[in-house]
ROSE-4610 file (N, C-alpha, C; in Angstrom, 1 decimal, always signed):
// ROSE-4610
residu = [X/X/X/X/X/X/X/X/X/X/X/X/X/X/X/X/X/X/X/X/X/X/X/X/X/X/X/X/X/X/X/X/X/X/X/X/X/X/X/X/X/X/X/X/X/X/X/X/X/X/X/X/X/X/X/X/X/X/X/X/X/X/X/X/X/X/X/X/X/X/X/X/X/X/X/X/X/X/X/X/X/X/X/X/X/X/X/X/X/X/X/X/X/X/X/X/X/X/X/X/X/X/X/X/X/X/X/X/X/X/X/X/X/X/X/X/X/X/X/X/X/X/X/X/X/X/X/X/X/X/X/X/X/X/X/X/X/X/X/X/X/X/X/X/X/X/X/X/X/X/X/X/X/X/X/X/X/X/X/X/X/X/X/X/X/X/X/X/X/X/X/X/X/X/X/X/X/X/X/X/X/X/X/X/X/X/X/X/X/X/X/X/X/X/X/X/X/X/X/X/X/X/X/X/X/X/X/X/X/X/X/X/X/X/X/X/X/X/X/X/X/X/X/X/X/X/X/X/X/X/X/X/X/X/X/X/X/X/X/X]
num = [1/1/1/2/2/2/3/3/3/4/4/4/5/5/5/6/6/6/7/7/7/8/8/8/9/9/9/10/10/10/11/11/11/12/12/12/13/13/13/14/14/14/15/15/15/16/16/16/17/17/17/18/18/18/19/19/19/20/20/20/21/21/21/22/22/22/23/23/23/24/24/24/25/25/25/26/26/26/27/27/27/28/28/28/29/29/29/30/30/30/31/31/31/32/32/32/33/33/33/34/34/34/35/35/35/36/36/36/37/37/37/38/38/38/39/39/39/40/40/40/41/41/41/42/42/42/43/43/43/44/44/44/45/45/45/46/46/46/47/47/47/48/48/48/49/49/49/50/50/50/51/51/51/52/52/52/53/53/53/54/54/54/55/55/55/56/56/56/57/57/57/58/58/58/59/59/59/60/60/60/61/61/61/62/62/62/63/63/63/64/64/64/65/65/65/66/66/66/67/67/67/68/68/68/69/69/69/70/70/70/71/71/71/72/72/72/73/73/73/74/74/74/75/75/75/76/76/76/77/77/77/78/78/78/79/79/79/80/80/80]
x = [+184.5/+185.4/+186.1/+185.4/+186.0/+187.1/+186.9/+188.0/+189.2/+189.0/+190.1/+190.9/+190.2/+190.9/+191.7/+191.1/+191.9/+193.1/+193.0/+194.1/+195.3/+195.0/+196.1/+196.5/+195.8/+196.2/+195.9/+194.8/+194.4/+194.0/+194.7/+194.4/+194.5/+195.3/+195.5/+194.4/+193.6/+192.5/+193.0/+192.6/+193.0/+191.9/+192.2/+191.1/+190.3/+190.9/+190.1/+189.1/+189.4/+188.5/+187.3/+187.5/+186.4/+185.5/+186.0/+185.2/+184.4/+185.0/+184.2/+183.1/+183.5/+182.5/+181.3/+181.6/+180.5/+179.7/+180.3/+179.5/+178.4/+178.8/+177.8/+176.7/+177.1/+176.0/+175.1/+175.6/+174.7/+173.9/+174.4/+173.6/+172.5/+172.7/+171.7/+170.6/+171.0/+170.0/+169.3/+170.0/+169.3/+168.2/+168.5/+167.5/+166.4/+166.8/+165.8/+164.8/+165.4/+164.6/+163.7/+164.2/+163.4/+162.2/+162.4/+161.3/+160.2/+160.7/+159.7/+159.1/+159.7/+159.3/+158.0/+157.0/+155.7/+155.8/+156.5/+156.5/+156.9/+157.7/+158.0/+156.9/+155.9/+154.7/+155.0/+156.1/+156.3/+155.3/+154.9/+153.9/+152.5/+152.2/+150.9/+150.9/+152.0/+152.0/+151.6/+151.8/+151.4/+149.9/+149.3/+147.9/+147.7/+146.9/+146.5/+147.3/+148.3/+149.1/+150.3/+150.0/+151.0/+152.1/+151.7/+152.7/+153.7/+153.2/+154.1/+155.0/+154.5/+155.3/+156.4/+156.0/+157.0/+158.1/+157.6/+158.6/+159.6/+159.0/+159.9/+160.9/+160.4/+161.3/+162.3/+161.9/+162.9/+163.9/+163.5/+164.4/+165.5/+165.0/+165.9/+167.0/+166.5/+167.5/+168.4/+167.9/+168.7/+169.8/+169.4/+170.3/+171.4/+170.9/+171.9/+172.8/+172.4/+173.3/+174.3/+173.8/+174.8/+175.8/+175.4/+176.3/+177.3/+176.8/+177.7/+178.7/+178.3/+179.2/+180.3/+179.9/+180.8/+181.8/+181.3/+182.2/+183.1/+182.6/+183.5/+184.7/+184.4/+185.4/+186.4/+185.8/+186.7/+187.6/+187.1/+187.9/+188.8/+188.5/+189.5/+190.7/+190.5/+191.7/+192.4/+191.7/+192.3/+192.4/+193.4/+193.6/+194.2/+194.0/+194.5/+195.7]
y = [+36.0/+35.4/+36.5/+37.6/+38.6/+39.3/+39.4/+40.0/+39.0/+37.7/+36.8/+36.9/+37.1/+37.3/+38.6/+39.6/+40.9/+40.8/+40.1/+40.0/+39.2/+38.2/+37.5/+38.0/+39.1/+39.8/+39.0/+38.2/+37.3/+38.2/+38.0/+38.7/+40.2/+40.7/+42.1/+42.8/+42.1/+42.6/+43.3/+44.6/+45.3/+45.6/+45.9/+46.1/+47.3/+48.3/+49.5/+49.2/+48.3/+47.8/+47.1/+46.4/+45.7/+46.7/+47.7/+48.7/+49.5/+49.8/+50.5/+49.6/+48.4/+47.4/+47.2/+47.1/+46.9/+48.2/+49.3/+50.6/+50.6/+50.1/+50.1/+49.0/+47.9/+46.9/+47.5/+48.2/+48.8/+49.8/+50.6/+51.6/+51.0/+49.9/+49.3/+48.7/+47.9/+47.2/+48.2/+49.3/+50.3/+51.0/+51.4/+52.1/+51.1/+49.9/+48.9/+48.6/+48.5/+48.3/+49.5/+50.7/+51.9/+51.9/+51.4/+51.4/+50.3/+49.2/+48.2/+48.3/+49.2/+49.3/+50.1/+49.7/+50.3/+51.8/+52.1/+53.5/+54.6/+54.2/+55.2/+55.5/+54.6/+54.7/+55.0/+54.3/+54.4/+53.7/+52.5/+51.7/+52.4/+53.0/+53.7/+55.0/+55.6/+56.8/+56.4/+55.2/+54.7/+54.2/+54.2/+53.7/+52.4/+52.5/+51.2/+51.1/+51.9/+51.8/+50.9/+49.6/+48.5/+48.6/+48.8/+48.9/+50.0/+51.2/+52.3/+52.0/+51.3/+50.9/+50.0/+49.0/+48.0/+48.7/+49.6/+50.3/+51.2/+51.8/+52.6/+51.7/+50.6/+49.7/+49.1/+48.8/+48.2/+49.3/+50.6/+51.6/+51.8/+51.7/+51.8/+50.7/+49.4/+48.3/+48.5/+48.9/+49.1/+50.1/+51.3/+52.4/+52.1/+51.4/+51.1/+50.0/+49.1/+48.1/+48.7/+49.6/+50.3/+51.1/+51.7/+52.5/+51.5/+50.4/+49.4/+48.8/+48.5/+48.0/+49.1/+50.3/+51.4/+51.6/+51.7/+51.9/+50.7/+49.5/+48.4/+48.4/+48.8/+48.9/+50.0/+51.2/+52.3/+52.0/+51.5/+51.3/+50.0/+49.1/+48.1/+48.5/+49.6/+50.2/+51.1/+52.0/+53.0/+52.5/+51.7/+51.2/+52.3/+52.2/+53.2/+52.7]
z = [+73.1/+72.1/+71.3/+71.0/+70.3/+71.1/+72.4/+73.3/+73.3/+73.3/+73.2/+72.0/+70.8/+69.6/+69.5/+70.2/+70.2/+71.1/+72.2/+73.1/+72.5/+71.7/+71.1/+69.7/+69.3/+68.1/+66.8/+66.9/+65.7/+64.5/+63.4/+62.2/+62.3/+63.2/+63.3/+64.1/+64.8/+65.5/+66.8/+67.0/+68.2/+69.1/+70.4/+71.3/+70.9/+70.3/+69.9/+68.8/+67.9/+66.9/+67.6/+68.6/+69.3/+69.9/+70.6/+71.2/+70.2/+69.1/+68.0/+67.4/+67.2/+66.6/+67.6/+68.9/+69.9/+70.0/+69.8/+69.8/+68.8/+67.5/+66.5/+66.7/+67.3/+67.6/+68.7/+69.7/+70.7/+70.1/+69.2/+68.5/+67.7/+67.0/+66.2/+67.1/+68.1/+69.0/+69.9/+70.3/+71.0/+70.3/+69.0/+68.2/+67.8/+67.5/+67.1/+68.3/+69.4/+70.6/+71.0/+70.7/+70.9/+70.0/+68.8/+67.8/+68.3/+68.8/+69.2/+70.6/+71.4/+72.8/+72.8/+73.6/+73.7/+74.2/+75.2/+75.8/+74.8/+73.7/+72.7/+71.7/+71.7/+70.9/+69.4/+68.9/+67.5/+66.6/+67.1/+66.3/+66.4/+67.5/+67.7/+66.8/+66.5/+65.6/+64.2/+63.8/+62.5/+62.5/+63.6/+63.8/+63.0/+62.0/+61.2/+59.9/+59.7/+58.5/+58.7/+58.6/+58.9/+57.8/+56.6/+55.5/+55.7/+56.1/+56.4/+57.6/+58.6/+59.7/+59.3/+58.5/+58.0/+57.1/+56.3/+55.4/+56.3/+57.3/+58.2/+58.9/+59.4/+60.1/+59.2/+58.0/+57.0/+56.6/+56.5/+56.2/+57.3/+58.6/+59.7/+59.6/+59.4/+59.3/+58.1/+57.0/+55.8/+56.0/+56.5/+56.7/+57.8/+58.9/+59.9/+59.5/+58.7/+58.1/+57.2/+56.4/+55.5/+56.2/+57.3/+58.2/+58.8/+59.3/+59.9/+58.9/+57.7/+56.7/+56.3/+56.2/+55.8/+57.0/+58.2/+59.3/+59.6/+59.3/+59.5/+58.5/+57.3/+56.3/+56.6/+57.0/+57.3/+58.5/+59.6/+60.7/+60.6/+59.7/+59.5/+58.7/+57.9/+57.1/+58.0/+58.8/+59.6/+61.0/+61.3/+62.7/+63.6/+64.8/+65.8/+66.4]
């Protein structure tokens, strides 16, 4: 659907904006998946400290969301 909007130029959306937006979504879900995946042993490194693990996971989500919001605003102003 987003590709369709970019191809018709809906609200000034360009194909470059779509690729940049998708990059940040892949970055978020890739990092979030790495934290949750067992072979990376992130949860095991916290052993029994569930509060510390949840704080670290919350910090990841907060910082990545802040980066996404900033980058979305920046790239919506500076179109290519």
